[in-house]
N, CA, C and O of each residue as an XYZ file, in Angstrom:
272
protein
N       0.823     -1.171      0.000
C      -0.004      0.008     -0.011
C       0.893      1.232     -0.001
O       1.903      1.308      0.700
N       0.457      2.203     -0.836
C       1.207      3.459     -0.926
C       0.221      4.624     -0.751
O      -0.995      4.460     -0.846
N       0.799      5.806     -0.490
C      -0.002      7.016     -0.372
C      -0.765      7.195     -1.677
O      -0.209      7.093     -2.771
N      -2.072      7.468     -1.524
C      -2.887      7.686     -2.698
C      -3.780      6.448     -3.092
O      -4.721      6.574     -3.875
N      -3.455      5.299     -2.537
C      -4.228      4.122     -2.826
C      -5.620      4.229     -2.191
O      -5.756      4.639     -1.038
N      -6.662      3.851     -2.969
C      -8.045      3.729     -2.479
C      -8.200      2.279     -2.046
O      -7.939      1.357     -2.819
N      -8.634      2.086     -0.782
C      -8.795      0.753     -0.215
C     -10.224      0.551      0.226
O     -10.968      1.506      0.451
N     -10.602     -0.742      0.349
C     -11.922     -1.093      0.866
C     -11.722     -2.085      2.031
O     -10.959     -3.044      1.914
N     -12.399     -1.843      3.120
C     -12.380     -2.776      4.245
C     -13.359     -3.909      3.897
O     -14.549     -3.680      3.683
N     -12.823     -5.134      3.847
C     -13.587     -6.238      3.295
C     -14.842     -6.637      4.133
O     -15.832     -7.114      3.578
N     -14.783     -6.441      5.419
C     -15.913     -6.858      6.256
C     -17.038     -5.848      6.244
O     -18.209     -6.214      6.353
N     -16.687     -4.562      6.110
C     -17.741     -3.517      6.202
C     -18.108     -2.901      4.868
O     -19.195     -2.349      4.699
N     -17.169     -3.005      3.903
C     -17.391     -2.370      2.611
C     -17.049     -0.909      2.607
O     -17.200     -0.255      1.576
N     -16.590     -0.359      3.727
C     -16.226      1.065      3.796
C     -14.904      1.294      3.034
O     -14.067      0.400      2.911
N     -14.760      2.519      2.534
C     -13.602      2.860      1.758
C     -12.677      3.791      2.561
O     -13.104      4.472      3.493
N     -11.432      3.793      2.176
C     -10.445      4.653      2.782
C      -9.395      5.073      1.754
O      -9.270      4.449      0.699
N      -8.656      6.107      2.054
C      -7.606      6.594      1.202
C      -6.320      6.636      2.023
O      -6.287      7.251      3.089
N      -5.251      5.982      1.533
C      -3.978      5.982      2.209
C      -3.412      7.372      2.091
O      -3.336      7.904      0.984
N      -3.007      7.990      3.202
C      -2.505      9.378      3.226
C      -1.116      9.371      3.811
O      -0.681      8.372      4.384
N      -0.377     10.544      3.661
C       0.958     10.600      4.249
C       0.896     10.446      5.774
O      -0.131     10.738      6.385
N       1.985      9.990      6.382
C       1.985      9.815      7.855
C       1.709     11.134      8.582
O       2.178     12.190      8.156
N       0.959     11.073      9.661
C       0.626     12.246     10.437
C       1.577     12.445     11.599
O       1.672     13.548     12.137
N       2.289     11.389     11.999
C       3.250     11.425     13.077
C       4.514     10.673     12.655
O       4.464      9.861     11.731
N       5.611     10.924     13.296
C       6.819     10.106     12.969
C       6.613      8.625     13.204
O       5.891      8.230     14.119
N       7.237      7.816     12.392
C       7.138      6.369     12.525
C       7.750      5.917     13.819
O       8.804      6.412     14.218
N       7.102      4.979     14.485
C       7.578      4.453     15.782
C       8.760      3.528     15.596
O       9.497      3.300     16.556
N       8.974      3.003     14.453
C      10.122      2.156     14.183
C       9.897      0.672     14.238
O      10.271     -0.052     13.316
N       9.283      0.202     15.323
C       9.061     -1.238     15.517
C       8.038     -1.795     14.560
O       8.265     -2.823     13.922
N       6.937     -1.134     14.461
C       5.855     -1.594     13.563
C       5.567     -0.465     12.566
O       5.398      0.691     12.953
N       5.517     -0.806     11.339
C       5.182      0.248     10.315
C       3.654      0.463     10.283
O       2.870     -0.473     10.122
N       3.284      1.722     10.440
C       1.871      2.075     10.384
C       1.487      2.675      9.048
O       2.310      3.324      8.403
N       0.230      2.467      8.614
C      -0.284      3.073      7.400
C      -1.415      3.997      7.883
O      -2.280      3.580      8.653
N      -1.394      5.219      7.434
C      -2.400      6.224      7.794
C      -3.488      6.264      6.717
O      -3.210      6.352      5.521
N      -4.734      6.195      7.188
C      -5.892      6.061      6.266
C      -6.940      7.135      6.611
O      -7.333      7.294      7.767
N      -7.372      7.854      5.590
C      -8.487      8.734      5.749
C      -9.735      7.876      5.529
O      -9.980      7.400      4.420
N     -10.501      7.686      6.562
C     -11.683      6.790      6.483
C     -12.925      7.588      6.324
O     -13.100      8.620      6.974
N     -13.799      7.125      5.463
C     -15.102      7.725      5.227
C     -16.120      7.224      6.145
O     -15.768      6.483      7.063
N     -17.401      7.564      5.988
C     -18.477      7.112      6.865
C     -18.544      5.570      6.857
O     -18.210      4.928      5.861
N     -18.974      5.004      7.972
C     -19.112      3.568      7.983
C     -20.401      3.112      7.344
O     -21.161      3.948      6.856
N     -20.683      1.819      7.325
C     -21.841      1.290      6.588
C     -23.165      1.777      7.143
O     -24.178      1.700      6.449
N     -23.192      2.274      8.367
C     -24.393      2.795      8.969
C     -24.604      4.257      8.657
O     -25.609      4.843      9.059
N     -23.639      4.868      7.925
C     -23.713      6.292      7.611
C     -23.177      7.163      8.709
O     -23.347      8.382      8.668
N     -22.523      6.567      9.706
C     -21.918      7.323     10.759
C     -20.804      8.163     10.275
O     -19.805      7.628      9.795
N     -20.916      9.472     10.373
C     -19.853     10.337      9.827
C     -18.729     10.584     10.832
O     -17.818     11.365     10.556
N     -18.780      9.929     11.992
C     -17.674     10.028     12.947
C     -16.443      9.437     12.343
O     -15.345      9.735     12.814
N     -16.556      8.590     11.296
C     -15.438      7.948     10.673
C     -14.650      8.829      9.771
O     -13.636      8.372      9.244
N     -15.037     10.086      9.542
C     -14.324     10.998      8.684
C     -13.085     11.513      9.390
O     -13.033     12.680      9.779
N     -12.078     10.649      9.561
C     -10.875     11.043     10.261
C      -9.693     10.207      9.793
O      -9.853      9.163      9.162
N      -8.515     10.692     10.116
C      -7.312      9.911      9.763
C      -6.959      8.980     10.901
O      -6.862      9.396     12.056
N      -6.768      7.725     10.566
C      -6.520      6.676     11.552
C      -5.285      5.882     11.119
O      -5.089      5.603      9.936
N      -4.447      5.520     12.120
C      -3.237      4.705     11.826
C      -3.598      3.273     12.120
O      -4.246      2.959     13.118
N      -3.134      2.359     11.168
C      -3.282      0.951     11.280
C      -1.914      0.283     11.113
O      -1.135      0.696     10.254
N      -1.612     -0.724     11.906
C      -0.389     -1.493     11.667
C      -0.469     -2.096     10.260
O      -1.492     -2.684      9.910
N       0.581     -1.964      9.446
C       0.545     -2.463      8.087
C       0.154     -3.949      8.000
O      -0.721     -4.280      7.199
N       0.755     -4.857      8.782
C       0.361     -6.248      8.620
C      -1.127     -6.502      8.857
O      -1.734     -7.320      8.166
N      -1.718     -5.804      9.831
C      -3.134     -5.956     10.130
C      -3.970     -5.400      8.976
O      -4.913     -6.041      8.514
N      -3.605     -4.180      8.513
C      -4.385     -3.539      7.442
C      -4.422     -4.395      6.180
O      -5.448     -4.487      5.505
N      -3.308     -5.007      5.879
C      -3.220     -5.825      4.660
C      -4.090     -7.054      4.709
O      -4.412     -7.627      3.669
N      -4.493     -7.488      5.950
C      -5.370     -8.634      6.082
C      -6.831     -8.285      6.061
O      -7.656     -9.158      5.791
N      -7.200     -7.028      6.338
C      -8.603     -6.647      6.428
C      -9.061     -5.745      5.280
O     -10.234     -5.375      5.230
N      -8.191     -5.393      4.382
C      -8.556     -4.558      3.262
C      -8.100     -5.104      1.886
O      -7.309     -6.044      1.801
N      -8.618     -4.492      0.843
C      -8.141     -4.762     -0.510
C      -7.940     -3.420     -1.189
O      -8.678     -2.464     -0.951
N      -6.916     -3.373     -2.048
C      -6.649     -2.108     -2.804
C      -7.566     -2.108     -3.997
O      -7.549     -3.027     -4.815
N      -8.379     -1.052     -4.088
C      -9.321     -0.928     -5.204
C      -8.661     -0.185     -6.385
O      -8.852     -0.550     -7.545
N      -7.904      0.836     -6.073
C      -7.277      1.647     -7.116
C      -5.896      2.096     -6.616
O      -5.780      2.992     -5.780
N      -4.867      1.452     -7.147
C      -3.501      1.791     -6.753
C      -3.081      3.081     -7.441
O      -3.376      3.304     -8.615
N      -2.375      3.938     -6.673
C      -1.901      5.206     -7.273
C      -0.460      4.998     -7.749
O       0.478      5.387     -7.053
N      -0.277      4.397     -8.908
C       1.046      4.153     -9.403
C       1.293      5.008    -10.605
O       2.375      4.954    -11.190
């Protein structure tokens, strides 16, 4: 996953956009920062940038549109 990739969370169907890191990398685990849209219930609290550990994110999402 790279900055600019559009992803979909496979269990919820919600979409997200991979964005540049918001904080310095912690070093031990690589995090991917995602701008998440509303969840499947239409809850707009999800309109925020959230960090996910890369290994976890790669198991729960699929890349819909790679920014290459």
